[in-house]
C-alpha positions in Angstrom: -20.1 4.3 -35.8 -17.0 6.2 -34.7 -13.5 4.7 -35.6 -12.1 2.8 -32.6 -9.1 5.3 -32.6 -11.6 8.2 -32.4 -13.2 6.4 -29.5 -10.0 5.9 -27.7 -9.3 9.7 -28.2 -12.7 10.7 -26.8 -12.2 8.4 -23.5 -8.7 9.7 -23.3 -9.9 13.3 -23.4 -12.5 12.6 -20.8 -10.1 11.2 -18.6 -7.6 13.8 -18.8 -10.0 16.6 -18.1 -11.2 15.2 -15.0 -8.5 16.0 -12.3 -10.5 14.8 -9.3 -8.4 12.4 -7.3 -9.9 9.1 -6.1 -13.2 9.8 -4.8 -12.7 8.5 -1.2 -9.0 8.8 -1.3 -6.7 6.6 0.7 -8.0 5.5 4.2 -6.0 7.6 6.7 -4.9 4.5 8.2 -2.7 5.5 10.8 -5.4 7.6 12.6 -7.6 4.5 12.7 -4.9 2.4 14.0 -4.5 4.7 16.9 -8.2 5.0 17.5 -8.7 1.3 17.2 -5.6 0.9 19.7 -7.2 3.1 22.3 -10.5 1.4 21.9 -9.0 -1.8 22.6 -7.2 -0.7 25.6 -10.4 0.7 27.1 -12.1 -2.4 26.3 -9.4 -4.4 28.0 -9.8 -1.9 31.2 -6.3 -0.6 30.9 -5.6 2.2 33.5 -6.1 5.8 32.4 -2.5 6.3 33.1 -1.1 3.6 30.5 -3.6 5.0 27.9 -2.2 8.5 28.4 1.1 6.8 27.8 -0.3 5.4 24.5 -1.4 8.9 23.3 2.2 10.3 24.2 3.7 7.6 22.0 1.4 8.1 19.1 2.3 11.9 19.2 6.1 11.3 19.4 6.1 8.8 16.7 4.4 11.2 14.4 6.8 13.9 15.5 9.9 11.7 15.0 8.6 10.5 11.6 8.3 14.3 10.4 11.8 15.0 11.6 13.1 12.0 10.0 11.7 13.1 6.7 13.3 16.5 7.1 16.8 14.6 7.8 16.7 16.4 11.3 18.3 13.1 12.5 19.9 14.3 15.8 16.8 15.9 17.3 14.8 12.8 16.0 17.0 10.3 17.6 17.1 12.1 21.0 13.3 11.9 20.9 13.0 8.4 19.6 15.7 7.0 22.1 13.5 7.7 24.9 10.4 5.8 23.6 11.5 2.2 23.4 11.1 1.5 27.2 7.7 3.3 27.3 6.6 1.2 24.2 7.7 -2.0 25.9 5.9 -1.3 29.0 2.5 -1.1 27.3 1.1 -4.6 27.7 -2.2 -6.5 27.5 -4.2 -6.8 24.4 -2.6 -3.8 22.5 1.1 -5.0 23.2 1.6 -6.5 19.6 0.1 -3.2 18.1 2.2 -0.8 20.0 5.5 -2.9 19.1 4.4 -3.0 15.5 4.2 0.9 15.5 7.7 1.2 17.2 9.3 -1.0 14.8 7.8 0.6 11.9 9.3 4.1 12.9 12.5 2.4 13.8 12.5 0.9 10.2 12.0 4.4 8.7 15.0 5.7 10.8 17.2 3.0 9.2 15.8 3.9 5.8 16.8 7.5 6.1 20.1 6.8 7.2 20.7 4.4 4.4 20.8 1.1 6.6 18.4 -0.8 4.3 19.1 -4.4 5.4 18.4 -3.2 9.2 15.3 -1.5 8.0 14.0 -4.7 6.2 14.7 -6.3 9.4 12.5 -4.0 11.5 9.8 -4.1 8.8 9.7 -7.8 9.2 9.3 -7.5 13.0 6.7 -4.7 12.6 4.7 -7.3 10.4 5.1 -10.2 12.8 3.6 -8.0 15.5 0.9 -6.6 13.2 -0.1 -10.3 12.3 -0.6 -11.2 16.1 -2.4 -7.9 16.7 -4.8 -8.9 13.8 -6.4 -11.3 16.3 -8.3 -8.3 18.3 -7.9 -5.4 15.9 -8.9 -6.3 12.3 -7.6 -3.2 10.8 -4.0 -4.4 11.3 -4.8 -6.5 8.1 -4.5 -3.0 6.3 -1.4 -2.1 8.4 0.3 -5.2 7.0 -0.2 -4.0 3.4 1.3 -0.7 4.4 4.3 -2.3 5.9 4.8 -4.6 2.9 4.7 -1.6 0.5 7.4 0.2 2.6 9.4 -3.1 2.4 9.3 -2.7 -1.4 10.5 0.8 -1.2 13.5 -0.4 0.9 14.1 -3.4 -1.4 14.9 -1.2 -4.5 17.5 0.7 -2.5 19.4 -2.2 -1.7 22.8 -3.0 -3.4 21.3 -6.6 -4.1 18.3 -5.4 -6.1 17.0 -7.6 -8.7 13.8 -7.7 -10.8 13.0 -11.3 -9.9 13.1 -10.5 -6.1 11.1 -7.3 -6.6 8.6 -9.0 -8.7 8.1 -12.0 -6.4 7.5 -9.6 -3.5 4.9 -7.5 -5.5 3.0 -10.6 -6.4 3.2 -11.7 -2.8 1.8 -8.6 -1.5 -1.1 -8.8 -4.0 -1.8 -12.4 -3.4 -2.0 -11.4 0.5 -4.3 -8.4 -0.4 -6.7 -10.7 -2.2 -6.4 -14.0 -0.1 -5.7 -12.9 3.2 -3.2 -15.7 3.6 0.4 -15.0 4.7 2.9 -18.0 4.7 1.0 -20.4 6.9 -1.2 -17.9 8.6 -4.9 -17.5 7.2 -5.9 -13.8 8.1 -8.9 -13.9 5.6 -11.4 -13.5 8.6 -9.7 -10.3 9.6 -9.8 -9.1 5.9 -13.4 -9.8 5.6 -14.5 -8.1 8.6 -12.8 -4.7 7.4 -15.0 -2.3 5.5 -14.9 -3.1 1.9 -14.4 0.6 0.8 -11.3 0.7 3.2 -10.0 -2.4 1.6 -10.5 -1.2 -2.0 -9.2 2.3 -1.2 -5.9 0.9 0.2 -5.6 -1.8 -2.7 -5.8 1.2 -5.2 -3.4 3.4 -3.1 -1.0 0.4 -3.3 -1.2 0.1 -7.0 -0.7 3.7 -7.3 2.4 4.0 -5.1 3.7 0.8 -6.7 3.7 2.5 -10.2 5.0 5.6 -8.6 7.9 3.4 -7.5 8.2 1.7 -10.8 8.5 5.3 -12.6 11.4 6.1 -10.2 13.2 2.7 -11.2 12.6 3.2 -14.8 14.0 6.5 -14.8 17.1 5.1 -13.0 17.3 2.3 -15.6 16.9 -0.6 -13.1 14.0 -2.2 -15.1 14.1 -3.9 -18.2 11.4 -2.7 -20.8 9.7 -6.3 -20.5 9.0 -5.9 -16.8 5.9 -3.9 -17.0 4.2 -6.8 -19.2 5.4 -9.6 -16.9 4.2 -7.6 -13.8 0.8 -6.8 -15.4 0.1 -10.3 -16.5 0.9 -11.5 -12.9 -1.3 -8.9 -11.3 -4.0 -9.7 -13.7 -3.8 -13.3 -13.1 -3.8 -12.9 -9.2 -6.9 -10.6 -9.6 -8.6 -13.1 -11.6 -7.8 -16.2 -9.3 -10.1 -14.9 -6.4 -13.8 -13.9 -6.2 -14.2 -10.6 -8.1 -16.4 -9.3 -5.3 -13.2 -9.4 -3.1 -11.9 -6.2 -4.7 -14.1 -5.2 -7.5 -12.7 -1.5 -8.1 -9.2 -2.7 -7.8 -9.6 -5.6 -10.1 -11.3 -3.5 -12.5 -8.1 -0.9 -12.4 -6.0 -4.2 -13.1 -8.2 -5.2 -15.9 -7.9 -1.8 -17.6 -4.3 -1.3 -17.1 -3.8 -4.8 -18.5 -5.8 -4.2 -21.6 -4.2 -1.0 -22.3 -0.8 -2.4 -21.9 -1.8 -5.3 -24.3 -3.2 -2.8 -26.7 -6.6 -4.6 -26.6 -8.8 -1.9 -28.2 -12.2 -3.4 -28.1 -11.7 -4.7 -24.4 -10.4 -1.4 -23.3 -13.0 0.6 -24.9 -15.7 -1.7 -23.2 -14.1 -1.3 -19.6 -13.7 2.4 -20.1 -17.5 2.8 -21.1 -18.5 0.6 -18.1 -16.3 2.3 -15.6 -15.7 5.8 -16.7 -16.7 7.2 -13.2 -14.0 5.1 -11.6 -11.6 5.8 -14.2 -11.8 9.6 -14.1 -11.5 9.6 -10.3 -8.5 7.5 -9.9 -5.0 8.9 -8.7 -3.1 10.7 -11.1 -0.2 8.2 -11.4 -2.8 5.2 -12.3 -4.5 7.6 -14.8 -1.0 8.6 -16.2 -0.2 4.8 -16.8 -3.4 4.0 -18.5 -3.5 7.2 -20.8 0.2 6.8 -21.7 -0.7 3.1 -22.7 -3.0 4.1 -25.0 -0.5 6.5 -27.2 1.0 3.5 -29.0 -2.6 2.4 -30.1 -2.9 5.6 -32.0 -0.1 5.1 -34.4 
């Protein structure tokens, strides 16, 4: 029987040698959102002229986002300033979704300019519209998660950033992902009719991006050493509160990360043996968090 440290070394080596990213990768959500909005517009018998305007807006939003990322603000602003009236003119059953997309881009504009409070206000607006659009397009349930993740990215930039607020927002996001409940609105029906693989992929994407963000905050000395323990304990508790079939693979990832962080060697080995295919195919950031958590166990 191998010593438990040798077993951990074996599985560490197995994980590190496999460089394949998460096998299904993150759902290309925006492409699906555009497709779903188009289908809804056709179903509601919207005119071909209006549908053509929708396609124009989709393309312009992507172009504006690209320019803002490159900090070409002057040209991006020129393009974006012409889109508001067009977006407001798209009515009917896709109105809320089109408004959500518009305010999502507007929020990113404010983020790139350092207007973080304005960005948060627009992300909240975009989320409100996505909640309404969920009634006819269930995939907007996933869009709400994306908007919430963007909200976390903005929160850490604000001058009033503190750990407690950040932790509360992260836990609220994960509770929503699992339960489908947002405030007094129960969107669990919309969650349940999305493809389980899409939900799982999105959840793992969020976990990965969260730890990318945490790594940045740690490097900037914005987090206490105890924060990871508190965070993982909370996420583990949330994942155990709900039916495991809700997010099977995402829940397993949280269990592995929690066991590694707590140095629970036997639990960790059991989870790795049972789920090595999943672990070796996870995004690099999650694998890094797991493998780095192993190292103190070897001392």
